[in-house]
GUDO-161499 format. One record per residue (C-alpha): residue in three letters; x, y, z. Coordinates in pm, 1 decimal, padded with zeros to 6 digits, always signed. Layout:
N
(ala (X Y Z));
...
END
This chain:
147
(met (-00140.9 +04222.9 -01412.5));
(phe (-00365.3 +03952.2 -01568.9));
(ala (-00646.0 +04040.5 -01786.8));
(ala (-00926.1 +03876.3 -01990.6));
(leu (-01084.8 +04061.5 -02304.8));
(asn (-01361.6 +03950.2 -02484.4));
(arg (-01323.2 +03969.1 -02821.7));
(leu (-01667.0 +04014.6 -02839.5));
(asp (-01753.4 +04317.3 -02694.7));
(gly (-01400.4 +04421.7 -02581.6));
(asn (-01483.0 +04446.8 -02215.3));
(val (-01185.7 +04357.0 -02018.1));
(ile (-01168.9 +04159.5 -01677.0));
(gly (-00824.4 +04269.1 -01482.2));
(asp (-00662.7 +04174.0 -01167.0));
(cys (-00379.5 +04371.1 -01105.2));
(leu (-00182.3 +04138.7 -00841.1));
(pro (+00211.7 +04221.4 -00693.5));
(arg (+00328.7 +03847.3 -00817.3));
(his (+00177.0 +03631.5 -01105.7));
(arg (+00214.9 +03289.8 -00944.9));
(his (-00030.7 +03041.3 -00928.8));
(gln (-00190.0 +03109.4 -00666.3));
(ala (-00280.4 +03482.0 -00808.9));
(phe (-00401.6 +03339.0 -01147.2));
(ile (-00641.0 +03094.9 -00960.9));
(arg (-00775.4 +03400.2 -00814.2));
(phe (-00803.4 +03557.6 -01156.8));
(leu (-01006.2 +03269.7 -01258.7));
(lys (-01264.3 +03316.9 -00925.5));
(lys (-01269.7 +03679.6 -01073.3));
(ile (-01374.6 +03586.3 -01448.3));
(asp (-01618.0 +03307.7 -01322.9));
(ala (-01817.7 +03570.5 -01058.8));
(glu (-01810.7 +03846.4 -01399.1));
(thr (-01946.0 +03652.5 -01680.3));
(leu (-02243.4 +03453.2 -01727.3));
(ser (-02299.9 +03099.1 -01550.9));
(pro (-02445.9 +02938.4 -01851.7));
(leu (-02128.6 +03059.2 -02095.9));
(asp (-01865.1 +02816.8 -02170.9));
(leu (-01553.9 +02987.3 -02139.3));
(his (-01252.1 +02967.4 -02367.9));
(leu (-00926.2 +03140.0 -02203.0));
(ile (-00622.1 +03176.3 -02477.0));
(val (-00312.0 +03200.7 -02277.2));
(asp (+00058.2 +03253.8 -02343.6));
(asn (+00300.3 +02927.8 -02238.6));
(tyr (+00358.3 +03127.5 -01914.5));
(gly (+00450.4 +02829.4 -01640.3));
(thr (+00183.3 +02962.7 -01386.2));
(his (-00120.1 +02904.6 -01654.4));
(lys (+00042.3 +02511.0 -01669.2));
(his (+00068.5 +02481.0 -01269.8));
(pro (-00074.7 +02127.4 -01159.8));
(arg (-00339.5 +02336.1 -00901.2));
(val (-00414.6 +02536.3 -01187.0));
(lys (-00505.0 +02224.3 -01407.6));
(ser (-00680.5 +02061.5 -01099.4));
(trp (-00934.2 +02429.5 -01025.4));
(val (-00981.8 +02422.5 -01462.9));
(arg (-01111.1 +02001.1 -01427.9));
(arg (-01325.0 +02091.1 -01102.5));
(his (-01454.1 +02367.2 -01351.7));
(pro (-01570.7 +02250.0 -01679.9));
(arg (-01664.4 +02577.0 -01812.8));
(phe (-01337.0 +02702.9 -01873.4));
(his (-01049.0 +02581.6 -02151.2));
(leu (-00757.5 +02697.1 -02093.4));
(his (-00568.5 +02720.8 -02479.5));
(val (-00219.0 +02758.7 -02392.2));
(ile (-00017.5 +02844.1 -02707.1));
(pro (+00277.6 +03073.0 -02782.9));
(thr (+00398.6 +03378.2 -02661.0));
(ser (+00400.8 +03555.4 -03011.7));
(ser (+00117.0 +03367.9 -03161.4));
(ser (-00170.9 +03630.4 -03318.2));
(trp (-00428.4 +03505.0 -03072.0));
(leu (-00262.7 +03684.8 -02814.3));
(asn (-00155.5 +04057.7 -03029.5));
(met (-00536.3 +04178.2 -02923.0));
(val (-00508.9 +04170.7 -02585.7));
(glu (-00135.4 +04275.9 -02580.2));
(arg (-00217.5 +04561.5 -02795.2));
(trp (-00460.9 +04706.2 -02505.3));
(phe (-00183.4 +04637.7 -02236.6));
(arg (-00010.8 +04840.2 -02521.8));
(asp (-00254.8 +05096.6 -02486.9));
(leu (-00250.2 +05072.4 -02105.6));
(thr (+00098.6 +05146.4 -02107.8));
(asp (+00096.9 +05447.7 -02333.8));
(lys (-00216.2 +05606.9 -02213.0));
(arg (-00201.4 +05561.4 -01843.3));
(ile (+00148.6 +05424.9 -01701.7));
(arg (+00388.0 +05598.6 -01884.3));
(arg (+00205.9 +05934.5 -01866.0));
(gly (+00144.2 +05917.1 -01471.0));
(ser (+00322.8 +05932.1 -01143.4));
(phe (+00298.6 +05738.1 -00853.8));
(arg (+00407.9 +05770.5 -00563.6));
(asn (+00423.5 +05389.5 -00479.6));
(val (+00257.2 +05036.9 -00562.7));
(arg (-00049.8 +05057.4 -00453.1));
(glu (-00103.3 +05425.3 -00686.8));
(leu (+00023.9 +05278.9 -00984.6));
(met (-00263.2 +04928.0 -00896.4));
(ala (-00530.6 +05177.2 -00850.4));
(ala (-00445.2 +05328.4 -01167.9));
(ile (-00444.8 +05058.2 -01315.3));
(asp (-00798.5 +04937.0 -01182.3));
(ala (-00934.7 +05276.3 -01261.7));
(tyr (-00838.4 +05249.8 -01675.8));
(val (-00978.4 +04919.3 -01624.8));
(his (-01292.6 +05077.8 -01505.9));
(his (-01263.6 +05369.8 -01744.7));
(his (-01215.5 +05145.9 -02091.0));
(asn (-01535.3 +04900.9 -01982.4));
(leu (-01678.3 +05224.2 -01958.0));
(lys (-01749.7 +05197.3 -02395.6));
(pro (-01560.0 +04939.2 -02480.8));
(arg (-01436.3 +04876.7 -02837.4));
(val (-01399.3 +04585.1 -03050.8));
(phe (-01074.1 +04521.7 -03219.9));
(thr (-01105.1 +04468.4 -03580.6));
(trp (-00863.3 +04292.2 -03794.8));
(thr (-00821.3 +04581.0 -04100.2));
(ala (-00568.1 +04404.7 -04274.7));
(ser (-00683.4 +04130.0 -04521.9));
(ala (-00558.8 +03790.9 -04493.7));
(glu (-00346.3 +03833.1 -04876.1));
(ser (-00199.7 +04116.1 -04778.9));
(ile (-00032.2 +03925.5 -04466.8));
(leu (+00044.4 +03628.6 -04639.9));
(ala (+00237.2 +03851.1 -04923.9));
(asn (+00409.9 +03988.2 -04643.9));
(val (+00520.4 +03663.3 -04487.5));
(ala (+00597.4 +03528.6 -04851.0));
(lys (+00816.0 +03859.4 -04833.0));
(cys (+01009.3 +03781.4 -04521.8));
(gln (+01071.2 +03417.2 -04606.5));
(glu (+01223.3 +03520.9 -04963.2));
(ala (+01469.8 +03760.4 -04692.6));
(leu (+01494.5 +03498.4 -04510.9));
(asp (+01617.0 +03229.6 -04843.9));
(ala (+01830.6 +03481.1 -04920.1));
(leu (+02056.8 +03464.1 -04634.7));
(his (+02101.3 +03141.0 -04681.6));
END
């Protein structure tokens, strides 16, 4: 599944496909293009998966100047919001379901996206920068103690 989470309103644009090749990602980009207001510049933060960096994807993005892909490490906190959404999808729908085939699974995922978008919620960070940095410092101290 490809998913684009609008961090301003919590809406999700999703596309559930059997494979994650560059052709599927271009299809997903076209879906985003069709479902968003045309005057908006779109900044997509993507992990370093090869599909996002494929020459045909890069060519498509060059031909669509409102799209800006920012490729960052998979573990980056920028991706945590959409990864939390994927966790909720997994916990609230996929693990609770029983599916006879892939088509049923994909239909359940599409229904979950639709249901989510009826009342989307914006993800809000509750930890302060100071508490995050304090935790980072503790981790660094623990790592230093091991050496």
